[in-house]
Residue, then its C-alpha position, 0 to 999 in steps of 0.5 A: m500500500t503506497d502513501s497515497a493509497k486510501i481505505v475506501a468503503i463503497t456502497g452499491a458496488s455490485s454493478g454500474i457506477g459502483e462496480a466501475t469505481a471499485r475497479r478503478l480505485a483498486a487499479d489505483g492501489h486503494r484498499l476496498l470494502l465493497g457493499a451491496r445486496r447481491t453478494d454473488r456479484l460482489d464475490a466475483l468482483v473481489k476475485e477479479i480485483t485480487a487476481d489483478g493484484g488489487t486489495a478488496a473485500y466485500q460484505r452484504l449491505d442494505v443501506t436502508d438498515p442503519a445497523n447494517v451500514r454501521a456494521f459495514v463501516s466497522t468491518a472496514c475498520e477491522h480489515y484495514g484499521r481505518v476508513d479514509v473515504m466513504v463512497n455512497i453510490a447505492g441508488v434506485m430510479p423507478l421513474s413514473p408520473l406522479e399521477a401514477l401514484k406509485v407510492d411504494e416506489w416513491d418510498r423506496m427511492i427515499d429509503v435508498n437514495v436519501r436515508g441510505v446516504l444519511h446512514g452512510i454518513a452516520a456510520a462513517l462520520p464518527v470514525m472520521r472524526q476520531q481519525g481527524s480526517g476522511q472524505f465522503v463522496n456522495i453520488a447525486s445526479v444532474g437531477a439534483y439541479e433540474v426536474v423533468a417529467t416522470a422524475a419528480v421524486y427521483c430528482a427530489t431525492k437527489f436535490a436532498v443528497r446535494a443539500i445534505s452534502e453541502g450541510l456536511r461540508q459546512e459543518s466539517a470544514g478543515d478535517i473532513r472533505v465532502t464531494v458530490v458527483s452528479p452523473g448525467v445519463t450513464e450506463s447502469e441498471l437503474a432504468d432496467s426495472l422501470s414499471d411505468p410504460r411512459a417512463r420506459e419509453d422516454m428512457k430509451t431516447y434519453r439513454s441513447v447517448a449514455i456515457p460509460a460508468s468508468a467516466i464517473a469512476d474517473a471523477i471519483a478517483f480524481a476527487i479522492t486523490q487531491p492534496s489534503d488541503v483541496d476539497v473538490n465539492e461538486i463534479v457534474v459529468r454529462p455526455a458531450a452530446g449535451v443531453g442528460 
């Protein structure tokens, strides 16, 4: 482990941006604890990372359960002795018009996208305070800056992530860094389970210019490797095509 290598805990690591981030950060020499619900995918990913010379472990994680998230962070400390970076990536995006009244899906987005980030902060912040340093990287979205039809609740959750992150930044100036990374349309599984026909149709056009998840992983890698006196607060990454 080099002097610049960090101990990084990543939620939502089994696919999409989380998986890409794990691969990139492991290749950069960081030591990882990966969390998600699909442990079969995490197991395969960790085996690939270690076969390539990286260092990673995994633990099943449900970010909607605060005790589960606390246990996840505790495992990172047990494995590696500290947590330098908490990357809150886990998210869901079941878009639909409000009039469809998909209340269960609204609740799920609030639980994962907002409470999940708060649980990550609650679990890792005391550790970082005790260490005297640390960094949160919270994944928001271009939906944290604008609202589009069928995405009202999703955008609300991402506005919340941005607001929570800014509050944490202001309260933590000097010892704990806070970065929000907001992807535009990116290759992921988020849109695969859309239950609303209108949202599914709209997403086909929207995703036609999707950028690879590795582009977001690169942004995260940039943010966490800045000197300790530099805090990269917000990064927005969109397709060059100018949509999404």
